[in-house]
LUMLO-336100 format. One line per 2 residues: for each residue x, y, z of C-alpha. Coordinates in pm, 1 decimal, padded with zeros to 6 digits. Layout:
N
X Y Z; ...
//
This chain:
259
02656.7 -07708.7 -06987.8; 02460.0 -07884.2 -06721.3
02433.0 -08189.6 -06944.6; 02811.0 -08202.1 -06974.2
02843.6 -08194.0 -06592.5; 02568.0 -08448.0 -06527.0
02689.4 -08699.2 -06787.9; 03018.5 -08795.3 -06624.1
02831.9 -08833.2 -06287.4; 02578.9 -09065.9 -06449.1
02853.9 -09283.7 -06609.3; 03039.1 -09304.0 -06270.2
02711.1 -09411.0 -06106.2; 02652.9 -09681.8 -06364.5
03014.0 -09815.2 -06323.2; 02959.1 -09841.9 -05946.2
02636.1 -10050.5 -05994.8; 02806.0 -10265.3 -06258.3
03134.7 -10331.2 -06071.9; 02977.0 -10410.2 -05736.5
02773.6 -10720.3 -05854.3; 03086.3 -10843.0 -06037.8
03300.8 -10807.6 -05734.3; 03036.2 -10986.3 -05521.3
03022.7 -11264.4 -05771.0; 03403.5 -11298.4 -05766.8
03415.1 -11307.3 -05400.1; 03141.0 -11576.5 -05388.9
03332.4 -11788.1 -05641.2; 03647.2 -11753.9 -05420.8
03440.7 -11880.3 -05117.3; 03310.9 -12176.9 -05311.0
03640.7 -12274.4 -05447.6; 03826.9 -12540.9 -05243.2
04190.7 -12518.3 -05200.7; 04430.5 -12792.5 -05292.8
04506.6 -12861.2 -04930.0; 04134.8 -12868.4 -04833.0
04052.9 -13093.1 -05132.2; 04323.8 -13337.7 -05039.0
04203.1 -13378.3 -04682.5; 03847.7 -13425.3 -04784.5
03924.5 -13665.6 -05066.3; 04129.6 -13867.2 -04822.8
03833.4 -13874.6 -04576.3; 03610.0 -14011.4 -04854.9
03851.4 -14283.4 -04963.8; 03930.0 -14401.5 -04599.5
03548.1 -14413.8 -04523.5; 03485.4 -14617.1 -04837.5
03758.3 -14859.8 -04740.6; 03607.1 -14910.8 -04397.7
03291.3 -15028.5 -04564.7; 03484.2 -15260.5 -04782.8
03648.7 -15420.7 -04474.3; 03306.1 -15467.7 -04317.4
03187.6 -15640.4 -04630.2; 03490.6 -15860.6 -04630.8
03430.0 -15972.1 -04273.3; 03068.4 -16063.0 -04360.8
03186.5 -16273.8 -04660.1; 03258.9 -16570.8 -04420.5
03618.1 -16612.6 -04542.7; 03861.4 -16865.1 -04394.0
04004.3 -16733.0 -04065.5; 04362.2 -16770.5 -04188.8
04281.0 -16544.3 -04491.2; 04109.6 -16292.0 -04277.2
04404.3 -16289.2 -04036.3; 04641.1 -16247.1 -04334.7
04447.9 -15947.8 -04462.4; 04426.9 -15789.6 -04114.9
04787.0 -15807.9 -04019.5; 04944.3 -15471.3 -03936.0
05169.1 -15519.4 -04239.4; 04869.4 -15544.4 -04480.5
04678.7 -15264.1 -04288.6; 04972.6 -15035.2 -04360.3
04996.0 -15149.2 -04715.2; 04634.1 -15045.6 -04768.0
04687.4 -14726.5 -04596.8; 04985.7 -14636.0 -04819.9
04762.6 -14716.1 -05127.3; 04477.0 -14494.9 -04998.0
04716.7 -14206.7 -04910.5; 04877.9 -14214.8 -05254.8
04549.2 -14245.3 -05450.4; 04397.6 -13956.2 -05244.9
04687.8 -13735.2 -05354.2; 04660.8 -13838.7 -05715.5
04281.0 -13771.3 -05709.2; 04349.2 -13427.5 -05577.9
04594.3 -13361.1 -05862.0; 04343.6 -13484.7 -06115.6
04080.9 -13257.5 -05957.2; 04312.3 -12958.8 -06006.6
04475.8 -13063.1 -06328.9; 04315.1 -12786.6 -06531.7
04500.6 -12541.5 -06307.3; 04832.6 -12702.1 -06354.8
05056.6 -12713.4 -06657.5; 05033.8 -13018.2 -06869.4
05406.9 -13098.9 -06801.4; 05346.9 -13088.8 -06419.2
05053.5 -13327.2 -06447.8; 05236.5 -13555.4 -06677.1
05538.3 -13561.7 -06440.6; 05328.3 -13657.4 -06138.7
05126.0 -13913.6 -06347.9; 05449.1 -14083.6 -06472.0
05600.5 -14094.1 -06116.0; 05290.2 -14236.1 -05965.0
05241.4 -14494.0 -06243.1; 05589.8 -14628.3 -06205.6
05560.5 -14649.7 -05824.2; 05220.1 -14816.0 -05846.7
05334.0 -15079.2 -06078.2; 05623.8 -15180.1 -05861.4
05416.7 -15197.9 -05542.6; 05169.5 -15407.2 -05726.8
05437.0 -15647.2 -05826.3; 05542.6 -15671.5 -05471.7
05186.6 -15752.7 -05368.4; 05159.1 -16026.8 -05642.4
05486.5 -16188.5 -05512.9; 05347.1 -16197.8 -05161.9
05025.2 -16362.9 -05300.4; 05228.6 -16632.9 -05474.1
05441.2 -16690.0 -05153.3; 05109.7 -16738.7 -04958.6
04980.7 -16997.5 -05206.7; 05312.6 -17185.1 -05232.7
05331.3 -17449.5 -04961.8; 05698.9 -17499.1 -05031.0
05773.5 -17135.4 -04967.8; 05558.3 -17130.4 -04659.9
05754.9 -17425.4 -04529.4; 06083.7 -17244.5 -04587.6
05943.2 -16930.7 -04411.5; 05839.8 -17155.5 -04113.5
06199.2 -17282.6 -04089.0; 06364.1 -16932.8 -04133.3
06120.8 -16637.8 -04101.1; 06415.6 -16400.2 -04056.9
06543.5 -16480.2 -04407.7; 06208.6 -16396.4 -04555.7
06162.7 -16076.8 -04350.0; 06511.3 -15960.4 -04450.6
06441.7 -16013.1 -04820.6; 06107.6 -15829.1 -04778.6
06272.3 -15537.7 -04599.9; 06529.5 -15500.6 -04862.1
06261.5 -15497.0 -05147.9; 06056.9 -15240.2 -04960.7
06353.7 -15014.4 -04874.1; 06428.4 -15005.6 -05250.3
06072.7 -14910.6 -05320.3; 06088.4 -14640.9 -05045.8
06394.0 -14479.1 -05203.8; 06222.9 -14492.2 -05543.2
05917.2 -14336.5 -05401.1; 06129.2 -14049.4 -05259.6
06320.9 -13988.4 -05580.7; 06001.9 -13996.0 -05805.6
05673.0 -13930.8 -05644.0; 05789.2 -13724.0 -05348.4
06021.6 -13510.4 -05555.6; 05763.1 -13455.7 -05830.6
05489.5 -13358.8 -05580.8; 05730.1 -13112.7 -05406.4
05834.8 -12954.0 -05741.6; 05473.4 -12898.0 -05845.0
05318.7 -12789.5 -05520.2; 05621.1 -12646.5 -05327.8
05528.0 -12850.7 -05026.1; 05666.9 -13189.0 -04898.8
05371.4 -13248.3 -04665.9; 05131.3 -13401.0 -04925.7
05366.8 -13695.4 -04996.0; 05452.6 -13743.9 -04626.8
05156.2 -13976.0 -04551.2; 05255.2 -14247.2 -04807.5
05625.1 -14222.7 -04706.1; 05544.4 -14278.0 -04336.5
05320.9 -14576.0 -04426.7; 05614.5 -14728.5 -04628.4
05832.4 -14693.7 -04335.6; 05569.6 -14865.0 -04111.9
05534.4 -15150.5 -04365.6; 05912.0 -15209.2 -04343.2
05895.4 -15218.9 -03955.6; 05607.9 -15465.6 -03973.0
05796.9 -15708.2 -04196.7; 05938.0 -15919.6 -03917.4
05587.2 -15953.0 -03759.7; 05439.0 -16042.0 -04103.6
05701.1 -16309.8 -04164.7; 05636.8 -16452.1 -03824.5
05269.7 -16471.6 -03905.7; 05332.9 -16655.6 -04223.4
05561.1 -16901.7 -04048.1; 05267.4 -17000.1 -03818.5
04984.2 -17039.9 -04056.6; 04834.6 -17358.3 -04190.5
04527.0 -17360.3 -04424.5; 04310.1 -17589.7 -04626.0
04389.3 -17532.7 -04993.7; 04026.6 -17621.7 -05082.3
03907.5 -17327.7 -04865.9; 04181.0 -17068.6 -04960.3
04228.4 -17060.5 -05339.2; 04392.7 -16812.5 -05568.6
04053.8 -16672.5 -05678.1; 03989.9 -16586.9 -05306.8
04329.7 -16397.6 -05282.2; 04259.9 -16222.4 -05613.7
03912.7 -16097.9 -05499.5; 03994.9 -16000.9 -05137.7
04360.3 -15925.6 -05149.2; 04492.8 -15827.8 -05493.1
04185.2 -15629.1 -05611.6; 04134.2 -15412.9 -05301.5
04498.8 -15377.1 -05210.1; 04646.1 -15297.1 -05547.6
04719.6 -14942.3 -05651.5; 04481.0 -14821.8 -05923.5
04610.8 -14707.1 -06259.4; 04610.9 -14336.3 -06298.0
04325.0 -14345.7 -06545.3; 04108.8 -14532.3 -06290.4
04152.4 -14278.0 -06007.7; 03863.9 -14036.0 -06023.5
03887.7 -13663.3 -05968.5; 03657.1 -13612.2 -05668.5
03535.5 -13257.0 -05667.1; 03180.5 -13373.1 -05683.5
03235.5 -13613.7 -05396.5; 03377.5 -13328.3 -05189.7
03063.3 -13127.0 -05236.2; 02850.2 -13423.9 -05145.6
03040.0 -13481.5 -04817.7; 02995.9 -13112.7 -04727.8
02624.3 -13138.5 -04794.3; 02588.3 -13450.3 -04591.5
02783.3 -13279.1 -04305.7; 02552.4 -12971.7 -04334.7
02241.8 -13193.0 -04334.3; 02360.1 -13390.8 -04036.9
02422.7 -13069.2 -03836.2; 02061.2 -12949.4 -03876.4
01870.2 -12973.2 -03557.3; 02180.8 -12989.8 -03340.0
02266.1 -12742.0 -03070.3; 02621.0 -12587.6 -03057.7
02726.5 -12890.5 -02848.1; 02620.9 -13144.8 -03106.4
02313.2 -13262.4 -02915.6; 01977.1 -13308.1 -03084.0
01721.6 -13037.9 -03013.8
//
């Protein structure tokens, strides 16, 4: 009889010891798992830091001052910002695609790809305008006509972004905050159109120093939206950034000073 009483007690004890390590493991995995929101913020940080280094490399390339001025107009800076915001969001989706339904991933991918292609076409049109002396002469005589046309094109792209990417992201995540960054950047690009047209109306450059190959390398390549397949899921990069931050904090007091 004593054996029948002790056996259930023994089984209960074994269950406790078995369940506790499993629960601890599950809790540890939950701690290590990065939320979609955290991943988006950290991926965006990585991409913007990488772009800063690209800008430094560009300045060190000893480009013609007109080309540098063109690339560093507020219009172009906002165009780059919009691209980085959009690609950061898509990289986050790719990082989490295993946790989403294939139809949701496909919808976001399709919306982004359509939007990226159209913005890249706009970039290429601007490149051709910059290289065409006749068009620059027309802009010089009437910058408002050029800025109005640019605004209209960008407003159409903004509406398409709202109807495709913004809506798809909201339907999948239940939040409209993730697509807000690119949308705000598009609005800023539109607002800077007049300033950009005025800049183009004032420039004059030596065609021997500013060639199409320069624009392709320093404008089209770094400013164009990447295809979906070229955007990398960045879970590993997130972990690296966290490790770098932890390493940098070693030897600092609570106020950030070195001991």
